N, C-alpha and C positions, 0 to 999 in steps of 0.2 A: 550213436543211434538217433539222437534228437535231430541232427542234421539230415539224416536219411528220411526220417518221418516227414520232415517239412518239405524235403525235395521231391518226394514221389507224389504226384498229383492224385492218383487213384487212392493211395493210402490216406492222404489228407482228406479226401472226400469220404472215405469209409469211416474215419474217426469222427468227422463232423456229423455223419448220419447217426452214429451211435449216441452222440451227445443229444441230438434232437429227439430221436425215437425212444431211446431207453432211459435218458436222464432228464427229459423234460425241458431241455434248453430251447430258447427261441431260435428259429432257423436263421433269421437275418443276422443276428449277432454272432451266432456260431459260424456262419459262412464268412463273415467279415474277418474273423480270426483265422479261419482256414485258408483264406486267400492271401493273407499277408506273406510277403516275401517270394511270391511266385511270379513267373513271367506271364505276360498277357494271355498267351495261348493256353497256358496251364490254368489260369484263372477261369477262362471260359469253360474249360473241360470240367473243372471242379464244380463250378456253379451249376452246370448242366446235370452232372451226376447227382449232386446233393439234392437239388430240387426234384429231379426225376425219380430218384429212389424214394424220397419222402412222399411224393405224390402217388406212386404206384406200389407202395410198400406191401399192401395186403396181397396183391397179385404176385409180386416177386417172392414174398415169403412163402406163399403157397407152392410156387415152383421149387423153392429150396427144400421145403418139407418133403415133397414128393421125390426129390432126388437123393435125399440122405437116408441112410439106414436108421439113424437115430439122431436126435437133436444135438447140436453142439452144447458144450457146457457154458454156464453163465459167464465164466471168466474169458470165454472165447467169442464173446459177442463181436469183437473187432473183426475176427475172421468171418463170422456170419455176415456182417455188414459189407465186408470186402467181396464176399460171394455175390451179394445183392448188386453191388456196383457192376460186376461182370455180367450178370444176367440182364441188368437194365440195358447195358450197351449192346448186348446180343439181340435183345428183343426190340428196342426202340431206336437205338442209334445206328444199327446195322454196321457196326465196326467190323472190319474183316475178322472172321472168327479166330484165326490163328494168332493175330495180333492181340486180340482181346484176352484170350486165354493166357498167352505168354506174359502180357503186362500185369494181369491179375496175379499170376503165380509169382512174378518178380516182386510185386508189392508186398506179398505175405512174407517173403524172405527179408525185405527191408524192415518188416514189423518184428523180426526176430523169432518168428514161429515157423521155421523151415519144415517142421513136421507136417504142416498143413499144405505144403506145396503139391504133393501127390494127390491129396484129398481134393483140393480145388481143381486141379487139372482133370481128375476123373469125373467129378460132378459136372463141370461145365461141358465136357465132351459128351457126357450122357445126355445133357439137355440138347445139344446140337443134333445128336443122333435121333432123338425122339421129340423134337420140338412140337410137332402137330399134336401128338398125344397129350402132352402137358397143357398145351393151350386149350384143347377141347375140354379137358377136365376142369379147367378154371372157369369155363362158361356156366357150370352147373350151380355155382354159388354166387348170389348177388354181391355179397361182401367182397369176394375175391374178384369177380368180374368187373365191378365198378370201383374196387379198391377204396372202400369206405368202411367205417365201423358199422356194425349191425344196427345199433340204436339209431344212428343218424339216418340210415336208409329207411328204417321202419317209420321214423317220424315224418320224413319227406313223402313216403308213400301215403301215409294217412292224411297229411295236410294238402298235398298237391298230387292227387291220384292221376291226373292227366299229364303232369309235367315232370314228375320225379326223376325219370330216367334222363331227360334232357338236362336237368339241373346237375345230376351227377356227372354226366359226360362233360358239361361245361366246367365243372370243378377240376376235372382232370386235363383240361386243355392248357397249353402254355399261354400265359396272359399276354394280351396285347398292350401296347404302350400308348396312352392317350395324353395329349397336351392341352392345357388351357391357355389360350393366348390372352395377354393383357390388352384388351381392346381399347383401353384408354391411351395406349401408346402406339399400337399399330393394328391393322385389320387382320383377320384370319388369312385372307388371300395374300396380303403382303408377307406375313410370316411364312406362308407356304412357299413363296418365292425364295425367301431367305434360306429355308431348308434345302430347296432344290439347288441353290448356289453352293451349298456345302455337301452336295451329293448324299442327302438324307431323304430317301423316298417317303412320301407321306400323302395322305388324302384328307379331305375335309370330313369331319364327323357329322353325319346328318342328324344326330340326336341332340347336339348342343350347338348353339350359335357362337360359342367360343372355342369349339373343339377341333382338334386335329388328331388323326390316328396314324401313328408311324407304321410303315410296312415292315420295319425291322427295328428291334430294340437297340438302343444305344445307351451309353453312360451319360448321365445328366451333364457331366462336364463337357460333353461334345455338343450340347445343344447351344446354338448361337443365341446370345442374349440371356441365357439362363441366370448368370451371375447378376445381371441387371434387372431381373424379374420381368423380362419381356415375355417370358413364358414359364409356366409351372407344370409339373407332372400331376395330373389329376384325372381320374376316370370320368367319363361323360355323365354317369349317374350322379356323381357328386357335384359336377358343374351345374346341374339343374337346381341346386338348393338355393343359391343366392338370389336368383330372380324371383323365386317364390315368396321372398320376404317382403317384396313390395315396399321398400323403404323410401321415405320421403325426406326432403331436406329438413334438418333440424331434429330428426328423430334420435332418441336414445336407444342404443342397441346393446343387448347382452348376448354374447356367444359363450354358452356354457359348454363344458367338455371340449374346449377349443383345440387342444394339441392334435397335430403339429402346426395347425394354423392355416391350412390350405383354404378353407372356406372363409376364414377371417380375411385373408388377403383378397379373395374375390369380392367380398363385401366392400372393402376399402377401394378397390378398383372401380366397382360399379357405382358406388354411392359416396362421392368425396365430400358431400356437404352435410355430414352428420354432426349432431351436437356432441355426441360421444359414443365410443364403443368400448365395452369392457369384455375382456377375454379371460375366462377362468378355466383352470384345470387343477385337479387334485394332486398331480404329480409335479414336484418342483423341477425335476430334470426335464420333463416334457415342456414345462413352461419356458425353459431355455431354448427348446426347439422353436417355440412360437416367437421368442425374441430374435432368434437367428433369422427366421423367415421375414420378420418385419424389417430387420436391418438390411437384408438382401434387397428388399423392395423399396427401401427408403420411406417406409410408412411408420405410423405411430398408433398405438392403442394402449389402453390401460390393461396390463397383464397382471393377474393375481393368482398366486398359488393358494388354492383354498378348496374346501368341500362345498360345492354349489348347493348342497341340500341344507346348509346352515347359513342362510343369508345374514343372520345377526352377526356373523364374524367378518363380513366383507361389504355388505350393502350399505349405501349412503342414505337409504330411505326414500329416494326419488323413483317413482314408477318408470318402467320401460315402455317404449312404443313397440319394440320387437324383441322377442327372445328366441334364440335358436338352441334347441337341445339335440345335438348329434350324439345320441345316448350310447354309453357302453353297451355292447351287445355280444351275441354269440359269434358274430362275424361270419355267419354261414353264407353270406352273399359274396365273399371275397376269397374263397378257398383256392381258386386258381392262382392267386398271387401269394397266398400264404398256406401252402399245403400242410404245414405243421399243425394247423387248426384241427385237422382230422385226428391227429394223435393226442393233442393236449386237451381238447374240449371233452367234457363229460356230461351225461344227462343231468346230473344234479346241479351243474353250473347254470342251467337255464332258469331254474326257480330263483336262484340268487340274483341273476341279472334282471329278471322281471321285477324283483323287489327294489333293486337299485334304480331302475327306470321309473317305477311308480313313485319312489321317494323324490326323485328329481322333479317330476311333474307336480307333485303336491307342494313342494317347496317353492317352485318358481312361478306357478300360475298366479299366486297372489301378488306377484311383483309386476303384473301387467296392468297398464291403465285401461280405461273402459273402451278405448278405441284401438287397443293393441292387438297383436297377433303373436301366438306362440307356434313356432315351426318345430315339429318333432320328426326326427329322421333316425334311421338305423341302417347298417349294412347287413341286416339279417333277412332271412326268408322264412322265419318261424312265426306263426300266427300269434302266439302268446306274447311275443315281444312287440308286435306291430298292431294289427287291427284289434287284437284282444286287449292290448294295453290301452289303446285310445278308447275303446268301448267302456272299459272299467272307469277311466277318469271322467268320461262324460256322464256316467251313472252317478258318480260322486259329486259332480259339479254340473248340474242341469242348466246353470247360467251360461255355459259354454256350448258351442256347436262346432262341428267339423265343417270346414269350408270346402265347397266343390272346387276342384282343380282341373287343369287340362287333361283330357283322357290320354294324351300322348305320354304321360308320365308312367303309365303302366296299368295293371289290372285294378279296376275300382273295387275296393273291398267293403264299401259301405261308409267308412269313415276315414279312408286313406287310400293310397295308391301303391301297389306293389310291383316292382320290377323283379323278374326272375331271370337269373343267368341261364343262357341256353334257349330261353324263350324270347327275351328282349336282349338287345345288344348291351355290352358292358356288364357291370357288376349287378348282383342282386341288391335291391335297395328299397326302402319304404319311406313314404312322405305323408305327413298329415299336417294340416294347418288348423289350429283352434283359435276361435275368437268369441268375444262376448255376444250373446244374443241381442 
């Protein structure tokens, strides 16, 4: 049975979906396990189905509910997830209907639940016969229509009344792949030519002076020069952080919450004449990711596994010229890349994250010298994590002020700049720069 489970790609996808949606597992790690041992074509199919069903779960689950006389038992969640894989392919992949039904039924037999064969066959054929009716019904409920949890939709409606639907639609889009060129080694134009010579179609990203957008996603191992850090995978919104830091030769820099190290590498590429740069992350395993990225690039930095909110445990007592806090957040600006966020994030998480962000700001502001700047960023679109957070810290520290930044960064919120996915290109992102008055 184990060999059959591993061999059938649709079944592998269904079991991965069950782990993500019902057992709280991270999509990326679960998918890595699910892909192991499969051929390249099956890997693409599994990844497409797992990401797609996770992204459109509320819609597909609504279809399933309307098709079944009664819900499946808890112990048959694997059958339910297999049904969702079939519905996803019929609705979004436009797989030939007979092939989709037959392969889904065959997968349930490999699962060892042959009793479900006739059930899946009947339910999927009912969907094919009355597709328009089921689709029309789904449009009546925003949670189903946009495939998001109700609390998240309500929060976005309240905070972004003019943009909420665009944000939700962007969250459900397949993510584009952006590259950041190491311009200390070659120009964006030169790397674009290198991609063309490898038959990888791409265009210059107008949002970032370092950016390229691929017209089709590829595995990072296929990117020429990736192993030599000629290029890194990074969204254009994140690429705009390093230039904001305005680092000068001889500066001491702190990169708090640094893992996996993408912004750290960018800083080292742009500003080679630093006195020092310290990268901190609370997770020891993620500090290994920072070390791996530094090794790939042939760069060096002081990497410390520590809680940034307790400088007495790691700080040498010398003030910094620049501090970057890319804060832990709800990640509501990067849901297109990580659709499991919709399943795992809870309303009560926001209050906890706001507390963590506030503690980071309180702990690290005193480490800034009188001419220094603290750059605060998140990949969130929620006000309490962004402009609300900065407003509160400025009330507590009137000796600091928020610096005006280029309007091209996004919507000016009074003390920061907000990019919204679906309104601006790339990820949802927030930027603020604090300095002494």
